[in-house]
C-alpha positions as CSV (number, residue, x, y, z in Angstrom):
1,X,109.2,164.3,70.4
2,X,110.9,160.9,70.0
3,X,113.0,159.5,72.9
4,X,115.8,157.3,71.9
5,X,117.4,154.9,74.3
6,X,120.8,155.4,75.6
7,X,123.8,152.8,74.6
8,X,123.8,152.2,78.8
9,X,120.3,151.0,78.3
10,X,120.7,148.8,75.6
11,X,123.8,147.1,77.1
12,X,121.6,146.4,80.5
13,X,119.1,145.1,78.7
14,X,121.2,143.1,76.6
15,X,122.9,141.6,79.7
16,X,119.6,141.0,81.3
17,X,118.2,139.1,78.3
18,X,121.6,136.8,78.1
19,X,120.8,136.1,81.8
20,X,117.3,135.1,80.9
21,X,118.4,133.0,78.1
22,X,121.0,130.8,80.2
23,X,118.3,130.6,82.8
24,X,116.0,128.9,80.4
25,X,118.5,126.9,78.7
26,X,120.2,124.5,81.4
27,X,124.0,123.9,80.7
28,X,125.6,120.6,80.4
29,X,128.7,118.5,81.6
30,X,131.7,118.0,79.4
31,X,135.1,117.8,79.7
32,X,138.3,118.8,78.2
33,X,142.0,118.1,78.1
34,X,141.5,114.6,78.2
35,X,144.4,112.1,77.7
36,X,144.6,108.4,78.1
37,X,148.0,106.5,78.4
38,X,149.2,102.9,78.9
39,X,152.3,102.1,80.7
40,X,154.1,98.8,81.3
41,X,155.6,97.9,84.6
42,X,159.3,98.4,84.7
43,X,159.0,99.9,81.0
44,X,158.7,103.2,79.5
45,X,155.5,104.9,79.5
46,X,153.6,105.1,76.1
47,X,152.6,107.9,74.6
48,X,149.5,109.9,75.5
49,X,146.5,109.8,73.2
50,X,144.2,112.6,73.2
51,X,140.2,112.2,72.9
52,X,137.3,114.5,73.4
53,X,133.7,114.3,73.8
54,X,133.1,114.3,69.7
55,X,136.4,112.4,69.0
56,X,136.9,109.2,70.7
57,X,140.3,107.2,70.2
58,X,139.8,105.1,67.0
59,X,142.9,102.5,67.3
60,X,142.3,99.6,69.5
61,X,144.2,99.7,72.5
62,X,145.8,96.5,73.9
63,X,145.9,96.0,77.6
64,X,148.6,93.1,78.8
65,X,149.1,91.6,81.9
66,X,151.4,94.2,83.5
67,X,150.2,97.3,81.7
68,X,148.2,100.0,83.6
69,X,145.7,102.7,82.2
70,X,146.0,106.1,83.1
71,X,143.1,108.8,82.0
72,X,143.4,112.5,82.9
73,X,140.7,115.0,82.0
74,X,139.2,118.4,83.3
75,X,135.4,118.0,84.2
76,X,133.5,121.2,83.2
77,X,129.7,122.5,84.0
78,X,128.9,124.6,80.9
79,X,132.2,126.7,80.6
80,X,133.4,126.3,84.1
81,X,135.7,123.9,85.6
82,X,133.8,122.3,88.4
83,X,133.7,119.1,90.3
84,X,130.7,116.5,89.5
85,X,129.2,114.8,92.1
86,X,130.0,111.5,90.1
87,X,132.7,110.4,87.6
88,X,133.2,106.9,86.4
89,X,134.8,104.7,83.9
90,X,132.7,102.0,82.7
91,X,134.3,98.9,81.5
92,X,132.0,96.8,79.3
93,X,131.9,93.6,77.4
94,X,130.7,94.5,74.2
95,X,129.6,90.7,73.3
96,X,128.1,89.4,76.9
97,X,126.8,93.2,78.3
98,X,128.6,92.5,81.4
99,X,130.2,95.6,82.9
100,X,132.0,97.0,85.7
101,X,133.2,100.6,87.0
102,X,136.1,102.7,88.7
103,X,135.8,106.0,90.1
104,X,137.9,108.8,89.0
105,X,140.0,111.0,91.6
106,X,138.6,114.4,91.3
107,X,139.7,117.7,92.8
108,X,137.7,120.6,93.4
109,X,139.2,122.2,90.2
110,X,137.7,119.5,88.0
111,X,141.0,117.9,87.3
112,X,140.2,114.2,87.4
113,X,142.7,111.1,87.3
114,X,142.5,107.3,87.2
115,X,144.6,104.6,87.5
116,X,143.5,101.2,86.7
117,X,145.8,98.1,86.2
118,X,144.6,95.2,84.2
119,X,144.7,93.1,87.3
120,X,141.9,95.4,88.7
121,X,139.4,94.7,86.3
122,X,137.1,91.3,86.9
123,X,138.0,87.9,85.2
124,X,134.8,87.7,83.7
125,X,135.9,90.9,81.5
126,X,139.4,89.9,80.8
127,X,138.3,86.7,79.0
128,X,136.2,89.1,76.6
129,X,137.8,89.8,73.0
130,X,136.9,93.3,73.3
131,X,136.2,95.8,75.9
132,X,134.5,99.3,75.8
133,X,135.5,102.3,77.9
134,X,132.9,104.4,78.8
135,X,133.3,108.0,80.8
136,X,130.0,109.0,82.5
137,X,129.5,112.1,84.7
138,X,127.0,114.1,86.3
139,X,125.9,116.0,89.2
140,X,122.7,117.6,91.1
141,X,121.1,120.4,89.3
142,X,119.7,121.1,85.6
143,X,122.9,120.4,83.8
144,X,122.5,117.5,81.7
145,X,124.9,114.3,82.5
146,X,127.4,112.9,79.9
147,X,128.2,109.5,79.0
148,X,130.4,108.7,76.0
149,X,132.5,105.8,74.9
150,X,136.1,106.9,74.8
151,X,138.1,103.8,73.4
152,X,138.1,100.4,72.9
153,X,140.7,97.7,74.8
154,X,141.9,94.3,74.1
155,X,143.0,92.8,77.1
156,X,146.1,90.2,76.4
157,X,147.0,87.4,79.0
158,X,150.0,85.8,79.4
159,X,150.1,81.9,80.0
160,X,150.5,82.5,83.9
161,X,147.1,84.6,83.9
162,X,145.3,81.9,81.6
163,X,146.4,78.9,84.0
164,X,145.1,80.8,87.1
165,X,141.8,81.4,85.3
166,X,139.0,79.8,87.2
167,X,136.8,77.4,85.3
168,X,133.6,78.9,84.0
169,X,130.5,78.8,86.1
170,X,127.7,76.2,85.7
171,X,125.1,77.8,83.5
172,X,121.6,76.4,83.3
173,X,120.4,76.6,79.8
174,X,119.7,74.7,76.8
175,X,121.6,71.9,76.0
176,X,122.5,70.2,72.7
177,X,119.9,67.2,71.7
178,X,121.1,63.9,73.3
179,X,120.8,60.6,70.9
180,X,120.8,57.6,72.9
181,X,122.7,54.6,71.7
182,X,121.3,51.4,73.2
183,X,123.2,48.1,73.6
184,X,121.8,45.5,71.1
185,X,119.5,42.9,72.5
186,X,121.1,40.0,74.2
187,X,121.3,37.0,72.0
188,X,121.1,33.3,72.5
189,X,124.0,31.2,72.9
190,X,125.1,29.3,69.9
191,X,123.0,26.1,68.9
192,X,125.6,23.6,69.8
193,X,125.8,24.9,73.2
194,X,122.1,24.5,73.6
195,X,122.0,21.3,72.2
196,X,124.7,19.9,74.4
197,X,122.6,20.9,77.6
198,X,119.3,19.5,76.1
199,X,121.0,16.5,75.4
200,X,122.4,16.5,79.3
201,X,118.9,16.9,80.5
202,X,117.2,14.4,78.2
203,X,119.9,11.9,79.5
204,X,119.0,12.4,83.2
205,X,115.2,11.5,82.4
206,X,115.7,7.6,82.3
207,X,117.3,7.9,85.7
208,X,114.6,9.9,87.0
209,X,111.9,7.4,86.0
210,X,114.2,4.5,87.2
211,X,114.4,5.9,90.5
212,X,110.8,6.6,90.5
213,X,109.9,3.1,89.9
214,X,112.5,1.7,92.1
215,X,111.1,3.8,95.2
216,X,107.5,1.8,94.6
217,X,106.0,4.2,92.4
218,X,102.3,3.0,92.1
219,X,100.8,4.3,88.5
220,X,97.7,2.1,89.3
221,X,96.6,4.7,91.8
222,X,96.2,7.2,89.1
223,X,92.7,6.8,88.2
224,X,91.7,6.7,92.1
225,X,93.6,10.1,92.6
226,X,91.9,11.7,89.7
227,X,88.5,10.7,90.8
228,X,89.4,12.2,94.5
229,X,90.7,15.5,92.9
230,X,89.9,15.8,89.3
231,X,90.9,19.4,89.1
232,X,93.9,19.8,91.4
233,X,96.2,17.0,89.8
234,X,95.8,17.9,86.1
235,X,95.8,21.6,86.9
236,X,98.9,21.2,89.1
237,X,100.6,19.0,86.6
238,X,99.7,21.8,83.8
239,X,101.1,24.5,85.6
240,X,104.4,22.6,85.8
241,X,104.6,22.2,82.3
242,X,103.4,25.8,81.5
243,X,106.4,27.2,83.8
244,X,108.5,25.2,81.2
245,X,107.0,26.7,78.4
246,X,107.7,29.9,79.9
247,X,111.5,29.5,80.3
248,X,111.7,27.9,77.0
249,X,110.0,31.0,75.7
250,X,112.2,33.3,77.7
251,X,115.5,31.5,76.2
252,X,114.0,31.7,72.6
253,X,112.5,35.3,72.3
254,X,110.5,37.1,75.2
255,X,112.2,39.5,77.7
256,X,112.6,39.3,81.3
257,X,109.4,41.3,81.9
258,X,107.1,39.3,79.8
259,X,108.6,36.2,81.7
260,X,107.8,37.7,85.2
261,X,104.6,38.5,84.0
262,X,104.0,34.8,83.1
263,X,105.3,33.5,86.3
264,X,103.4,35.9,88.7
265,X,100.1,34.7,86.9
266,X,101.2,31.1,87.0
267,X,102.5,31.0,90.7
268,X,99.1,31.1,92.2
269,X,97.7,28.5,90.2
270,X,100.5,26.3,90.9
271,X,100.7,26.8,94.7
272,X,96.8,26.7,95.2
273,X,96.2,23.3,92.9
274,X,99.7,21.8,94.2
275,X,98.3,22.0,98.0
276,X,95.1,20.5,96.9
277,X,96.9,17.4,95.2
278,X,99.2,17.0,97.6
279,X,96.4,17.0,100.3
280,X,94.9,14.2,98.3
281,X,98.3,12.2,98.3
282,X,98.5,12.5,102.1
283,X,95.1,11.3,102.9
284,X,95.8,7.9,100.8
285,X,99.2,7.4,102.4
286,X,97.4,8.1,105.9
287,X,95.0,4.9,104.8
288,X,97.9,3.0,104.1
289,X,97.8,3.1,100.2
290,X,101.2,3.6,98.2
C-alpha cells in the first residue's frame, strides 16, 4: 500500500519552504515612487522627473541661486514600505571628492521628502562645475543598505553670489619653481669722473708736503728712527699703503666682502705697529729732539 501526500500537506510544506528561503536570504532596502523637482522662488514649479534604483535621471540639472530642490520617494524593506533608520542625500563634488549630506524627513509609512535650496549647500561645493546627488539608506537588521547616484547637478551663481564668495583658503602645497633675477653688479663711475677726483687728490699733495716742512719736519731723524724701531716704522707705513691699495682694488674689481676681509687683516697690523712707532717718536720728543 502506497501513501500519497494530500494537497493540504503539499501547501503547508510549500509555505514552510518559502519561509525558510526568506529567512536564509535577507532582503534589501530600496525605494519606489521617486521624483525630483526643481522650483524657482516666485515662479511656477518645474516638471517632476522620475528615477529609480536602476534608472537615474540622465539629463544634467541646473540649480540656480534662487532654485530649490524637492525629492519625494517611498522607502521599502524588501516589498514592505517601512521607515529606515537613516536616509540621506549626499551632495558630492566629483573633482575634489568633497561632499555634504542632508537628511530626509521620513514618516512611519516610508514616505520621505527633502527640500534643499541652493543656499543650503556649502560654498565649497557651489564653486564646483558639477555635483552628484546620491541617495543612501539603511537600518538595523540583516537587510542590505542602498547607496545609488540619482542625478547630476550644475550649480549656477549670479553676480551677487559670486561677489559674496570668500577668498579661497591658503593651501600648503608644492609651488611653481622660482627663477631669481639678480640685479647687475654695480659698476664704477665713468673714467672722466675718476680722473677729476684723482687730480684733486694729487693737487693736495704739494700743499700737504709744504705744510709738513713749514711745521719743521726733520727728515734727518729718519735713520735714527729706523735704528730705534726698525720694524714698527716700516710696518706701519706699509700698512697705510696697503689700506690705500685695498680701497683702490675695491674701486676697480673686488666686492665689499673681500674688502672687509682685507681690512680686518690689516687693521691689527696697523694698530700694533703704529703704537710702537708713535712710542718711539714720543721718546725722541721727550729728549728734546725734533
